[in-house]
N, CA, C, O and the ligand as a Tripos MOL2 file, in Angstrom:
@<TRIPOS>MOLECULE
protein
  293   291    74     0     0
PROTEIN
NO_CHARGES

@<TRIPOS>ATOM
      1 N         104.9710  -22.2640 -146.9680 N.3       1 MET1
      2 CA        104.0820  -22.3970 -148.1680 C.3       1 MET1
      3 C         102.8710  -23.1110 -148.0450 C.2       1 MET1
      4 O         103.0090  -24.3300 -147.9390 O.2       1 MET1
      5 N         101.6480  -22.6400 -148.0320 N.am      2 PRO2
      6 CA        100.4150  -23.3960 -147.8850 C.3       2 PRO2
      7 C         100.4290  -24.5140 -149.0420 C.2       2 PRO2
      8 O         101.0110  -24.3820 -150.1180 O.2       2 PRO2
      9 N          99.6570  -25.6840 -148.6200 N.am      3 ARG3
     10 CA         99.2650  -26.6320 -149.3850 C.3       3 ARG3
     11 C          97.9040  -26.8340 -149.7620 C.2       3 ARG3
     12 O          97.0800  -26.6110 -148.8750 O.2       3 ARG3
     13 N          97.4840  -27.1990 -150.8620 N.am      4 TYR4
     14 CA         96.2280  -27.2290 -151.3460 C.3       4 TYR4
     15 C          95.9740  -28.3930 -151.9140 C.2       4 TYR4
     16 O          96.7500  -28.8320 -152.7620 O.2       4 TYR4
     17 N          94.8590  -29.0750 -151.5440 N.am      5 ASP5
     18 CA         94.2080  -30.4030 -152.1220 C.3       5 ASP5
     19 C          93.4510  -30.2340 -153.2550 C.2       5 ASP5
     20 O          92.5640  -29.3820 -153.2090 O.2       5 ASP5
     21 N          93.6240  -30.9120 -154.3330 N.am      6 PHE6
     22 CA         92.8140  -31.1610 -155.2980 C.3       6 PHE6
     23 C          92.1480  -32.4340 -155.7730 C.2       6 PHE6
     24 O          92.5840  -33.4910 -155.3160 O.2       6 PHE6
     25 N          91.2790  -32.4580 -156.5220 N.am      7 ARG7
     26 CA         90.6440  -33.5400 -157.0490 C.3       7 ARG7
     27 C          90.6730  -33.7570 -158.4990 C.2       7 ARG7
     28 O          90.3170  -32.7870 -159.1690 O.2       7 ARG7
     29 N          90.9720  -34.6740 -159.0440 N.am      8 CYS8
     30 CA         90.9350  -34.7580 -160.5680 C.3       8 CYS8
     31 C          89.6230  -35.3540 -160.8620 C.2       8 CYS8
     32 O          89.3070  -36.4410 -160.3790 O.2       8 CYS8
     33 N          88.8830  -34.7140 -161.6010 N.am      9 ARG9
     34 CA         87.4300  -35.1540 -162.0630 C.3       9 ARG9
     35 C          87.6750  -36.0420 -163.3060 C.2       9 ARG9
     36 O          86.6680  -36.6110 -163.7270 O.2       9 ARG9
     37 N          88.7940  -36.2540 -163.9460 N.am     10 SER10
     38 CA         88.9130  -37.1540 -164.8840 C.3      10 SER10
     39 C          89.1070  -38.5900 -164.3550 C.2      10 SER10
     40 O          88.3350  -39.5120 -164.6190 O.2      10 SER10
     41 N          90.2720  -38.7030 -163.5400 N.am     11 CYS11
     42 CA         90.4810  -40.0360 -163.0710 C.3      11 CYS11
     43 C          90.0910  -40.1220 -161.6280 C.2      11 CYS11
     44 O          90.2440  -41.2200 -161.0930 O.2      11 CYS11
     45 N          89.5400  -38.9930 -160.8110 N.am     12 GLY12
     46 CA         89.3030  -39.3690 -159.4830 C.3      12 GLY12
     47 C          90.2370  -39.2110 -158.4220 C.2      12 GLY12
     48 O          89.8540  -39.3590 -157.2620 O.2      12 GLY12
     49 N          91.5410  -38.8990 -158.7120 N.am     13 ALA13
     50 CA         92.6760  -38.8780 -158.0000 C.3      13 ALA13
     51 C          92.6240  -37.5650 -157.0570 C.2      13 ALA13
     52 O          92.0970  -36.5260 -157.4570 O.2      13 ALA13
     53 N          93.1100  -37.6650 -155.9940 N.am     14 THR14
     54 CA         93.5360  -36.4590 -155.2230 C.3      14 THR14
     55 C          94.8510  -36.3980 -154.9650 C.2      14 THR14
     56 O          95.5970  -37.3510 -154.7430 O.2      14 THR14
     57 N          95.1340  -35.2010 -155.0020 N.am     15 PHE15
     58 CA         96.6800  -34.8050 -154.9220 C.3      15 PHE15
     59 C          96.9730  -33.5910 -154.2930 C.2      15 PHE15
     60 O          95.9950  -32.8550 -154.1630 O.2      15 PHE15
     61 N          98.0940  -33.1460 -153.8420 N.am     16 GLU16
     62 CA         98.4170  -31.9910 -153.0390 C.3      16 GLU16
     63 C          99.4020  -31.2700 -153.6210 C.2      16 GLU16
     64 O         100.2920  -31.8680 -154.2280 O.2      16 GLU16
     65 N          99.4000  -30.0730 -153.5420 N.am     17 LEU17
     66 CA        100.2850  -28.9350 -154.2330 C.3      17 LEU17
     67 C         100.6370  -28.0830 -153.1840 C.2      17 LEU17
     68 O          99.8110  -27.7450 -152.3360 O.2      17 LEU17
     69 N         101.9700  -27.6570 -153.1750 N.am     18 SER18
     70 CA        102.2770  -26.4760 -152.3110 C.3      18 SER18
     71 C         102.4600  -25.4000 -153.3740 C.2      18 SER18
     72 O         103.0170  -25.5970 -154.4540 O.2      18 SER18
     73 N         101.9470  -24.2610 -152.9740 N.am     19 ARG19
     74 CA        102.1450  -23.0940 -154.0170 C.3      19 ARG19
     75 C         101.9410  -21.9620 -153.1590 C.2      19 ARG19
     76 O         101.3180  -21.9460 -152.0970 O.2      19 ARG19
     77 N         102.6370  -20.8540 -153.8330 N.am     20 PRO20
     78 CA        102.1110  -19.5180 -153.0360 C.3      20 PRO20
     79 C         100.6220  -19.3270 -152.8870 C.2      20 PRO20
     80 O          99.8980  -20.0280 -153.5950 O.2      20 PRO20
     81 N         100.0430  -18.4130 -152.0020 N.am     21 MET21
     82 CA         98.8530  -18.1370 -151.8270 C.3      21 MET21
     83 C          98.4130  -17.5030 -153.0740 C.2      21 MET21
     84 O          97.3280  -17.8590 -153.5340 O.2      21 MET21
     85 N          99.1410  -16.5640 -153.7160 N.am     22 ALA22
     86 CA         98.7590  -15.9040 -154.6840 C.3      22 ALA22
     87 C          98.4290  -16.7560 -155.8970 C.2      22 ALA22
     88 O          97.8360  -16.1740 -156.8050 O.2      22 ALA22
     89 N          98.6890  -17.9120 -156.0430 N.am     23 GLN23
     90 CA         98.5780  -18.8990 -157.0730 C.3      23 GLN23
     91 C          97.5790  -20.0700 -156.3620 C.2      23 GLN23
     92 O          97.5890  -21.2210 -156.7970 O.2      23 GLN23
     93 N          96.8150  -19.7150 -155.3570 N.am     24 ALA24
     94 CA         95.9370  -20.7510 -154.8970 C.3      24 ALA24
     95 C          94.7600  -21.2580 -155.7290 C.2      24 ALA24
     96 O          94.2390  -22.3740 -155.7430 O.2      24 ALA24
     97 N          94.4220  -19.9450 -156.5480 N.am     25 ASN25
     98 CA         93.2150  -20.4950 -157.2610 C.3      25 ASN25
     99 C          93.5510  -20.7040 -158.8970 C.2      25 ASN25
    100 O          92.7100  -20.5140 -159.7750 O.2      25 ASN25
    101 N          94.8460  -21.1020 -159.1250 N.am     26 ASP26
    102 CA         95.2020  -21.2850 -160.5030 C.3      26 ASP26
    103 C          94.7090  -22.7760 -160.6770 C.2      26 ASP26
    104 O          94.4990  -23.4960 -159.7010 O.2      26 ASP26
    105 N          94.5660  -23.1230 -161.7640 N.am     27 PRO27
    106 CA         94.3220  -24.2870 -162.2620 C.3      27 PRO27
    107 C          95.4410  -25.2620 -162.0650 C.2      27 PRO27
    108 O          96.5640  -24.9530 -162.4630 O.2      27 PRO27
    109 N          95.2060  -26.5310 -161.4240 N.am     28 ALA28
    110 CA         96.1780  -27.5270 -161.2240 C.3      28 ALA28
    111 C          95.9800  -28.7080 -162.3390 C.2      28 ALA28
    112 O          94.9460  -29.0560 -162.9110 O.2      28 ALA28
    113 N          97.1680  -29.1540 -162.4450 N.am     29 VAL29
    114 CA         97.2420  -30.3120 -163.3050 C.3      29 VAL29
    115 C          97.2980  -31.6090 -162.5170 C.2      29 VAL29
    116 O          98.0890  -31.7250 -161.5810 O.2      29 VAL29
    117 N          96.3490  -32.7370 -162.9320 N.am     30 CYS30
    118 CA         96.6060  -33.9350 -162.2060 C.3      30 CYS30
    119 C          97.9150  -34.5300 -162.3900 C.2      30 CYS30
    120 O          98.4790  -34.2980 -163.4600 O.2      30 CYS30
    121 N          98.6090  -35.3990 -161.3620 N.am     31 PRO31
    122 CA         99.6030  -36.2010 -161.6140 C.3      31 PRO31
    123 C          99.5110  -36.9780 -162.8940 C.2      31 PRO31
    124 O         100.5480  -37.0320 -163.5550 O.2      31 PRO31
    125 N          98.3600  -37.6380 -163.3940 N.am     32 GLN32
    126 CA         98.3920  -38.2520 -164.5430 C.3      32 GLN32
    127 C          98.0260  -37.3970 -165.9020 C.2      32 GLN32
    128 O          97.5900  -37.8740 -166.9500 O.2      32 GLN32
    129 N          98.3310  -35.9170 -165.6050 N.am     33 GLY33
    130 CA         98.1090  -34.9930 -166.8240 C.3      33 GLY33
    131 C          96.8010  -34.4630 -167.1740 C.2      33 GLY33
    132 O          96.6770  -33.7950 -168.2010 O.2      33 GLY33
    133 N          95.7340  -34.7210 -166.3480 N.am     34 HIS34
    134 CA         94.5880  -34.2360 -166.5420 C.3      34 HIS34
    135 C          94.3270  -32.6950 -165.9120 C.2      34 HIS34
    136 O          94.7650  -32.3300 -164.8210 O.2      34 HIS34
    137 N          93.6720  -32.0210 -166.6570 N.am     35 GLN35
    138 CA         93.3900  -30.5800 -166.2630 C.3      35 GLN35
    139 C          92.0170  -30.4370 -165.8960 C.2      35 GLN35
    140 O          91.6420  -29.2750 -165.7340 O.2      35 GLN35
    141 N          91.1840  -31.3420 -165.7280 N.am     36 ASP36
    142 CA         89.9430  -31.1590 -165.2520 C.3      36 ASP36
    143 C          89.9370  -31.3710 -163.6820 C.2      36 ASP36
    144 O          89.4180  -32.4080 -163.2690 O.2      36 ASP36
    145 N          90.4290  -30.5440 -162.8440 N.am     37 THR37
    146 CA         90.5350  -30.5860 -161.4810 C.3      37 THR37
    147 C          89.9460  -29.6920 -160.5390 C.2      37 THR37
    148 O          89.8220  -28.5410 -160.9560 O.2      37 THR37
    149 N          89.5480  -29.9200 -159.3700 N.am     38 VAL38
    150 CA         88.8240  -28.9750 -158.3860 C.3      38 VAL38
    151 C          89.6280  -28.7470 -157.3780 C.2      38 VAL38
    152 O          90.4060  -29.6620 -157.1120 O.2      38 VAL38
    153 N          89.6840  -27.5520 -156.5690 N.am     39 LYS39
    154 CA         90.3690  -27.2130 -155.5710 C.3      39 LYS39
    155 C          89.3990  -27.9130 -154.2960 C.2      39 LYS39
    156 O          88.1740  -27.8130 -154.2270 O.2      39 LYS39
    157 N          90.1630  -28.5390 -153.4590 N.am     40 LEU40
    158 CA         89.1710  -28.9340 -152.1800 C.3      40 LEU40
    159 C          89.3210  -27.9130 -151.1460 C.2      40 LEU40
    160 O          90.2420  -27.1010 -151.2250 O.2      40 LEU40
    161 N          88.4260  -27.8930 -150.1150 N.am     41 LEU41
    162 CA         88.5360  -27.2000 -148.9580 C.3      41 LEU41
    163 C          90.0460  -27.3330 -148.3410 C.2      41 LEU41
    164 O          90.6930  -28.3800 -148.3100 O.2      41 LEU41
    165 N          90.3780  -26.3380 -147.9610 N.am     42 SER42
    166 CA         91.6170  -26.4170 -147.1120 C.3      42 SER42
    167 C          91.2640  -26.8380 -145.8780 C.2      42 SER42
    168 O          90.2290  -26.5160 -145.2950 O.2      42 SER42
    169 N          92.4280  -27.8210 -145.3230 N.am     43 THR43
    170 CA         92.1680  -28.3030 -143.9820 C.3      43 THR43
    171 C          93.5370  -27.7820 -142.9940 C.2      43 THR43
    172 O          93.9370  -28.3600 -141.9830 O.2      43 THR43
    173 N          94.0220  -26.7140 -143.5160 N.am     44 VAL44
    174 CA         95.0630  -26.0720 -142.6680 C.3      44 VAL44
    175 C          94.6660  -25.7360 -141.2430 C.2      44 VAL44
    176 O          95.3220  -26.1190 -140.2750 O.2      44 VAL44
    177 N          93.5960  -25.0250 -141.1600 N.am     45 ALA45
    178 CA         93.3060  -24.4220 -139.7730 C.3      45 ALA45
    179 C          92.6660  -25.3800 -139.0030 C.2      45 ALA45
    180 O          92.5270  -25.1190 -137.8080 O.2      45 ALA45
    181 N          92.2700  -26.3710 -139.4020 N.am     46 VAL46
    182 CA         91.4700  -27.3350 -138.6740 C.3      46 VAL46
    183 C          92.3180  -28.3950 -137.7950 C.2      46 VAL46
    184 O          92.9780  -29.3090 -138.2900 O.2      46 VAL46
    185 N          92.2120  -28.1680 -136.6190 N.am     47 THR47
    186 CA         93.1550  -29.3510 -135.7610 C.3      47 THR47
    187 C          92.3060  -29.6880 -134.4800 C.2      47 THR47
    188 O          92.1900  -28.9870 -133.4740 O.2      47 THR47
    189 N          91.7730  -30.8390 -134.7210 N.am     48 GLY48
    190 CA         91.2210  -31.4660 -133.5810 C.3      48 GLY48
    191 C          89.7180  -30.9120 -133.4300 C.2      48 GLY48
    192 O          88.9330  -30.6940 -134.3530 O.2      48 GLY48
    193 N          89.4840  -30.7240 -131.9460 N.am     49 ALA49
    194 CA         88.1170  -30.0730 -131.5320 C.3      49 ALA49
    195 C          87.8980  -28.8880 -132.0060 C.2      49 ALA49
    196 O          88.3120  -28.0060 -131.2550 O.2      49 ALA49
    197 N          87.3430  -28.4740 -133.0880 N.am     50 ALA50
    198 CA         87.2130  -27.1360 -133.6440 C.3      50 ALA50
    199 C          85.6590  -26.6750 -133.1740 C.2      50 ALA50
    200 O          85.2900  -25.5010 -133.2120 O.2      50 ALA50
    201 N          84.8690  -27.7160 -132.7560 N.am     51 ALA51
    202 CA         83.3550  -27.1730 -132.3080 C.3      51 ALA51
    203 C          83.4110  -27.4090 -130.7890 C.2      51 ALA51
    204 O          84.2350  -28.1680 -130.2810 O.2      51 ALA51
    205 N          82.5800  -26.7860 -130.1590 N.am     52 GLY52
    206 CA         82.1970  -26.7470 -128.8440 C.3      52 GLY52
    207 C          83.2590  -26.6290 -127.7980 C.2      52 GLY52
    208 O          83.1830  -27.3150 -126.7790 O.2      52 GLY52
    209 N          84.2340  -25.8060 -127.9940 N.am     53 GLY53
    210 CA         85.4120  -25.5680 -127.1050 C.3      53 GLY53
    211 C          84.9380  -24.9100 -125.9100 C.2      53 GLY53
    212 O          85.4270  -25.3500 -124.8700 O.2      53 GLY53
    213 N          84.0210  -23.8670 -125.7860 N.am     54 ALA54
    214 CA         83.6630  -23.2970 -124.5780 C.3      54 ALA54
    215 C          82.9010  -24.0450 -123.7270 C.2      54 ALA54
    216 O          82.0530  -24.7750 -124.2400 O.2      54 ALA54
    217 N          83.0180  -24.0230 -122.5220 N.am     55 PRO55
    218 CA         82.2250  -24.9190 -121.5050 C.3      55 PRO55
    219 C          80.8730  -24.4530 -121.4500 C.2      55 PRO55
    220 O          80.7510  -23.2400 -121.6190 O.2      55 PRO55
    221 N          79.8140  -25.1200 -121.2540 N.am     56 GLN56
    222 CA         78.3970  -24.5560 -121.1440 C.3      56 GLN56
    223 C          78.1810  -24.1990 -119.6980 C.2      56 GLN56
    224 O          78.5470  -24.9530 -118.7970 O.2      56 GLN56
    225 N          77.5740  -23.0260 -119.4740 N.am     57 GLN57
    226 CA         77.1570  -22.6580 -118.1060 C.3      57 GLN57
    227 C          75.6320  -22.6960 -118.1070 C.2      57 GLN57
    228 O          74.8330  -22.3890 -118.9920 O.2      57 GLN57
    229 N          75.4250  -23.2230 -116.6940 N.am     58 ALA58
    230 CA         74.0550  -23.4400 -116.5770 C.3      58 ALA58
    231 C          73.4260  -22.0090 -116.2370 C.2      58 ALA58
    232 O          73.9510  -21.1550 -115.5220 O.2      58 ALA58
    233 N          72.2520  -21.9220 -116.8630 N.am     59 PRO59
    234 CA         71.5210  -20.4880 -116.3950 C.3      59 PRO59
    235 C          70.9280  -20.4890 -115.0900 C.2      59 PRO59
    236 O          70.2790  -21.4080 -114.5920 O.2      59 PRO59
    237 N          71.2440  -19.2270 -114.5100 N.am     60 GLY60
    238 CA         70.8220  -19.1510 -113.1380 C.3      60 GLY60
    239 C          71.2700  -19.9110 -112.1140 C.2      60 GLY60
    240 O          70.5550  -20.3190 -111.1990 O.2      60 GLY60
    241 N          72.7540  -20.1740 -112.2670 N.am     61 GLY61
    242 CA         73.4350  -20.9990 -111.3010 C.3      61 GLY61
    243 C          73.5730  -20.2100 -109.9500 C.2      61 GLY61
    244 O          73.1960  -19.0530 -109.7630 O.2      61 GLY61
    245 N          74.1460  -20.9970 -109.0910 N.am     62 GLY62
    246 CA         74.0100  -20.4820 -107.8830 C.3      62 GLY62
    247 C          75.2980  -19.6080 -107.7560 C.2      62 GLY62
    248 O          76.3920  -20.0710 -108.0790 O.2      62 GLY62
    249 N          75.1470  -18.3020 -107.2670 N.am     63 GLY63
    250 CA         76.0710  -17.3710 -106.9960 C.3      63 GLY63
    251 C          77.1690  -17.2450 -105.6940 C.2      63 GLY63
    252 O          77.9640  -16.3230 -105.5060 O.2      63 GLY63
    253 N          76.9830  -18.3430 -104.9390 N.am     64 GLY64
    254 CA         77.7790  -18.3820 -103.8330 C.3      64 GLY64
    255 C          77.0750  -17.7430 -102.6800 C.2      64 GLY64
    256 O          77.7620  -17.2480 -101.7860 O.2      64 GLY64
    257 N          75.9070  -17.7110 -102.6210 N.am     65 GLY65
    258 CA         75.2390  -16.9740 -101.5810 C.3      65 GLY65
    259 C          74.8020  -17.9320 -100.5230 C.2      65 GLY65
    260 O          74.4710  -19.0850 -100.7980 O.2      65 GLY65
    261 N          74.8040  -17.4170  -99.2280 N.am     66 CYS66
    262 CA         74.4750  -18.3540  -98.1530 C.3      66 CYS66
    263 C          73.2520  -19.4620  -98.4620 C.2      66 CYS66
    264 O          73.2500  -20.6340  -98.0860 O.2      66 CYS66
    265 N          72.1480  -18.7420  -99.2920 N.am     67 CYS67
    266 CA         70.9070  -19.6280  -99.4130 C.3      67 CYS67
    267 C          71.1580  -20.9250 -100.3270 C.2      67 CYS67
    268 O          70.3170  -21.8010 -100.5300 O.2      67 CYS67
    269 N          72.4260  -20.8940 -100.8290 N.am     68 GLY68
    270 CA         72.6720  -22.0150 -101.8800 C.3      68 GLY68
    271 C          73.0050  -23.3230 -101.0130 C.2      68 GLY68
    272 O          72.7420  -24.4480 -101.4400 O.2      68 GLY68
    273 N          73.5730  -23.1060  -99.8270 N.am     69 GLY69
    274 CA         73.7690  -24.2560  -98.9670 C.3      69 GLY69
    275 C          72.7570  -24.6480  -97.9370 C.2      69 GLY69
    276 O          72.8370  -25.7070  -97.3140 O.2      69 GLY69
    277 N          71.7560  -23.7280  -97.7650 N.am     70 GLY70
    278 CA         70.4870  -23.9560  -96.9520 C.3      70 GLY70
    279 C          70.9800  -23.6540  -95.5810 C.2      70 GLY70
    280 O          70.4310  -24.1510  -94.5980 O.2      70 GLY70
    281 N          72.2130  -22.6860  -95.4690 N.am     71 CYS71
    282 CA         72.3270  -22.2230  -94.2030 C.3      71 CYS71
    283 C          71.4940  -21.2520  -93.6550 C.2      71 CYS71
    284 O          71.6980  -20.9050  -92.4920 O.2      71 CYS71
    285 N          70.6370  -20.7830  -94.2640 N.am     72 CYS72
    286 CA         69.6760  -19.3970  -93.6020 C.3      72 CYS72
    287 C          68.3070  -20.0900  -93.6370 C.2      72 CYS72
    288 O          67.3510  -19.3670  -93.3580 O.2      72 CYS72
    289 N          68.0570  -21.3750  -93.9330 N.am     73 GLY73
    290 CA         66.9580  -21.6650  -93.4920 C.3      73 GLY73
    291 C          66.0790  -21.8700  -94.6780 C.2      73 GLY73
    292 O          64.8960  -22.1760  -94.5250 O.2      73 GLY73
    293 ZN         93.5320  -37.3470 -163.5120 Zn       74 ZN74
@<TRIPOS>BOND
     1     1     2 1
     2     2     3 1
     3     3     4 2
     4     3     5 am
     5     5     6 1
     6     6     7 1
     7     7     8 2
     8     7     9 am
     9     9    10 1
    10    10    11 1
    11    11    12 2
    12    11    13 am
    13    13    14 1
    14    14    15 1
    15    15    16 2
    16    15    17 am
    17    17    18 1
    18    18    19 1
    19    19    20 2
    20    19    21 am
    21    21    22 1
    22    22    23 1
    23    23    24 2
    24    23    25 am
    25    25    26 1
    26    26    27 1
    27    27    28 2
    28    27    29 am
    29    29    30 1
    30    30    31 1
    31    31    32 2
    32    31    33 am
    33    33    34 1
    34    34    35 1
    35    35    36 2
    36    35    37 am
    37    37    38 1
    38    38    39 1
    39    39    40 2
    40    39    41 am
    41    41    42 1
    42    42    43 1
    43    43    44 2
    44    43    45 am
    45    45    46 1
    46    46    47 1
    47    47    48 2
    48    47    49 am
    49    49    50 1
    50    50    51 1
    51    51    52 2
    52    51    53 am
    53    53    54 1
    54    54    55 1
    55    55    56 2
    56    55    57 am
    57    57    58 1
    58    58    59 1
    59    59    60 2
    60    59    61 am
    61    61    62 1
    62    62    63 1
    63    63    64 2
    64    63    65 am
    65    65    66 1
    66    66    67 1
    67    67    68 2
    68    67    69 am
    69    69    70 1
    70    70    71 1
    71    71    72 2
    72    71    73 am
    73    73    74 1
    74    74    75 1
    75    75    76 2
    76    75    77 am
    77    77    78 1
    78    78    79 1
    79    79    80 2
    80    79    81 am
    81    81    82 1
    82    82    83 1
    83    83    84 2
    84    83    85 am
    85    85    86 1
    86    86    87 1
    87    87    88 2
    88    87    89 am
    89    89    90 1
    90    90    91 1
    91    91    92 2
    92    91    93 am
    93    93    94 1
    94    94    95 1
    95    95    96 2
    96    95    97 am
    97    97    98 1
    98    98    99 1
    99    99   100 2
   100    99   101 am
   101   101   102 1
   102   102   103 1
   103   103   104 2
   104   103   105 am
   105   105   106 1
   106   106   107 1
   107   107   108 2
   108   107   109 am
   109   109   110 1
   110   110   111 1
   111   111   112 2
   112   111   113 am
   113   113   114 1
   114   114   115 1
   115   115   116 2
   116   115   117 am
   117   117   118 1
   118   118   119 1
   119   119   120 2
   120   119   121 am
   121   121   122 1
   122   122   123 1
   123   123   124 2
   124   123   125 am
   125   125   126 1
   126   126   127 1
   127   127   128 2
   128   127   129 am
   129   129   130 1
   130   130   131 1
   131   131   132 2
   132   131   133 am
   133   133   134 1
   134   134   135 1
   135   135   136 2
   136   135   137 am
   137   137   138 1
   138   138   139 1
   139   139   140 2
   140   139   141 am
   141   141   142 1
   142   142   143 1
   143   143   144 2
   144   143   145 am
   145   145   146 1
   146   146   147 1
   147   147   148 2
   148   147   149 am
   149   149   150 1
   150   150   151 1
   151   151   152 2
   152   151   153 am
   153   153   154 1
   154   154   155 1
   155   155   156 2
   156   155   157 am
   157   157   158 1
   158   158   159 1
   159   159   160 2
   160   159   161 am
   161   161   162 1
   162   162   163 1
   163   163   164 2
   164   163   165 am
   165   165   166 1
   166   166   167 1
   167   167   168 2
   168   167   169 am
   169   169   170 1
   170   170   171 1
   171   171   172 2
   172   171   173 am
   173   173   174 1
   174   174   175 1
   175   175   176 2
   176   175   177 am
   177   177   178 1
   178   178   179 1
   179   179   180 2
   180   179   181 am
   181   181   182 1
   182   182   183 1
   183   183   184 2
   184   183   185 am
   185   185   186 1
   186   186   187 1
   187   187   188 2
   188   187   189 am
   189   189   190 1
   190   190   191 1
   191   191   192 2
   192   191   193 am
   193   193   194 1
   194   194   195 1
   195   195   196 2
   196   195   197 am
   197   197   198 1
   198   198   199 1
   199   199   200 2
   200   199   201 am
   201   201   202 1
   202   202   203 1
   203   203   204 2
   204   203   205 am
   205   205   206 1
   206   206   207 1
   207   207   208 2
   208   207   209 am
   209   209   210 1
   210   210   211 1
   211   211   212 2
   212   211   213 am
   213   213   214 1
   214   214   215 1
   215   215   216 2
   216   215   217 am
   217   217   218 1
   218   218   219 1
   219   219   220 2
   220   219   221 am
   221   221   222 1
   222   222   223 1
   223   223   224 2
   224   223   225 am
   225   225   226 1
   226   226   227 1
   227   227   228 2
   228   227   229 am
   229   229   230 1
   230   230   231 1
   231   231   232 2
   232   231   233 am
   233   233   234 1
   234   234   235 1
   235   235   236 2
   236   235   237 am
   237   237   238 1
   238   238   239 1
   239   239   240 2
   240   239   241 am
   241   241   242 1
   242   242   243 1
   243   243   244 2
   244   243   245 am
   245   245   246 1
   246   246   247 1
   247   247   248 2
   248   247   249 am
   249   249   250 1
   250   250   251 1
   251   251   252 2
   252   251   253 am
   253   253   254 1
   254   254   255 1
   255   255   256 2
   256   255   257 am
   257   257   258 1
   258   258   259 1
   259   259   260 2
   260   259   261 am
   261   261   262 1
   262   262   263 1
   263   263   264 2
   264   263   265 am
   265   265   266 1
   266   266   267 1
   267   267   268 2
   268   267   269 am
   269   269   270 1
   270   270   271 1
   271   271   272 2
   272   271   273 am
   273   273   274 1
   274   274   275 1
   275   275   276 2
   276   275   277 am
   277   277   278 1
   278   278   279 1
   279   279   280 2
   280   279   281 am
   281   281   282 1
   282   282   283 1
   283   283   284 2
   284   283   285 am
   285   285   286 1
   286   286   287 1
   287   287   288 2
   288   287   289 am
   289   289   290 1
   290   290   291 1
   291   291   292 2
@<TRIPOS>SUBSTRUCTURE
     1 MET1         2 RESIDUE 1 A MET
     2 PRO2         6 RESIDUE 1 A PRO
     3 ARG3        10 RESIDUE 1 A ARG
     4 TYR4        14 RESIDUE 1 A TYR
     5 ASP5        18 RESIDUE 1 A ASP
     6 PHE6        22 RESIDUE 1 A PHE
     7 ARG7        26 RESIDUE 1 A ARG
     8 CYS8        30 RESIDUE 1 A CYS
     9 ARG9        34 RESIDUE 1 A ARG
    10 SER10       38 RESIDUE 1 A SER
    11 CYS11       42 RESIDUE 1 A CYS
    12 GLY12       46 RESIDUE 1 A GLY
    13 ALA13       50 RESIDUE 1 A ALA
    14 THR14       54 RESIDUE 1 A THR
    15 PHE15       58 RESIDUE 1 A PHE
    16 GLU16       62 RESIDUE 1 A GLU
    17 LEU17       66 RESIDUE 1 A LEU
    18 SER18       70 RESIDUE 1 A SER
    19 ARG19       74 RESIDUE 1 A ARG
    20 PRO20       78 RESIDUE 1 A PRO
    21 MET21       82 RESIDUE 1 A MET
    22 ALA22       86 RESIDUE 1 A ALA
    23 GLN23       90 RESIDUE 1 A GLN
    24 ALA24       94 RESIDUE 1 A ALA
    25 ASN25       98 RESIDUE 1 A ASN
    26 ASP26      102 RESIDUE 1 A ASP
    27 PRO27      106 RESIDUE 1 A PRO
    28 ALA28      110 RESIDUE 1 A ALA
    29 VAL29      114 RESIDUE 1 A VAL
    30 CYS30      118 RESIDUE 1 A CYS
    31 PRO31      122 RESIDUE 1 A PRO
    32 GLN32      126 RESIDUE 1 A GLN
    33 GLY33      130 RESIDUE 1 A GLY
    34 HIS34      134 RESIDUE 1 A HIS
    35 GLN35      138 RESIDUE 1 A GLN
    36 ASP36      142 RESIDUE 1 A ASP
    37 THR37      146 RESIDUE 1 A THR
    38 VAL38      150 RESIDUE 1 A VAL
    39 LYS39      154 RESIDUE 1 A LYS
    40 LEU40      158 RESIDUE 1 A LEU
    41 LEU41      162 RESIDUE 1 A LEU
    42 SER42      166 RESIDUE 1 A SER
    43 THR43      170 RESIDUE 1 A THR
    44 VAL44      174 RESIDUE 1 A VAL
    45 ALA45      178 RESIDUE 1 A ALA
    46 VAL46      182 RESIDUE 1 A VAL
    47 THR47      186 RESIDUE 1 A THR
    48 GLY48      190 RESIDUE 1 A GLY
    49 ALA49      194 RESIDUE 1 A ALA
    50 ALA50      198 RESIDUE 1 A ALA
    51 ALA51      202 RESIDUE 1 A ALA
    52 GLY52      206 RESIDUE 1 A GLY
    53 GLY53      210 RESIDUE 1 A GLY
    54 ALA54      214 RESIDUE 1 A ALA
    55 PRO55      218 RESIDUE 1 A PRO
    56 GLN56      222 RESIDUE 1 A GLN
    57 GLN57      226 RESIDUE 1 A GLN
    58 ALA58      230 RESIDUE 1 A ALA
    59 PRO59      234 RESIDUE 1 A PRO
    60 GLY60      238 RESIDUE 1 A GLY
    61 GLY61      242 RESIDUE 1 A GLY
    62 GLY62      246 RESIDUE 1 A GLY
    63 GLY63      250 RESIDUE 1 A GLY
    64 GLY64      254 RESIDUE 1 A GLY
    65 GLY65      258 RESIDUE 1 A GLY
    66 CYS66      262 RESIDUE 1 A CYS
    67 CYS67      266 RESIDUE 1 A CYS
    68 GLY68      270 RESIDUE 1 A GLY
    69 GLY69      274 RESIDUE 1 A GLY
    70 GLY70      278 RESIDUE 1 A GLY
    71 CYS71      282 RESIDUE 1 A CYS
    72 CYS72      286 RESIDUE 1 A CYS
    73 GLY73      290 RESIDUE 1 A GLY
    74 ZN74       293 GROUP 0 **** ****
C-alpha cells in the first residue's frame, strides 16, 4: 500500500498515511485533528540519482579509424 505525505496548514505538521491508491486524493486529517491539510508530492519513485543517468557522448568522436592514431600520416 503506497504512502502519502500530507502537511497540515493549521499547525504545520507533516505526517504520513498509508492508504489505497483509490483514496489517494481523499482528505486527510492531521494527527492533531485539523482538517486543513494538503497532500505533498510523492517520493516513492525517486531513488538517488534520478537526473543525468546517461553518459554524455562527445559529438564527432573518433570511430576507431586508422587516422585517429596518426598511423596514416
Ligand atoms: Zn494540524
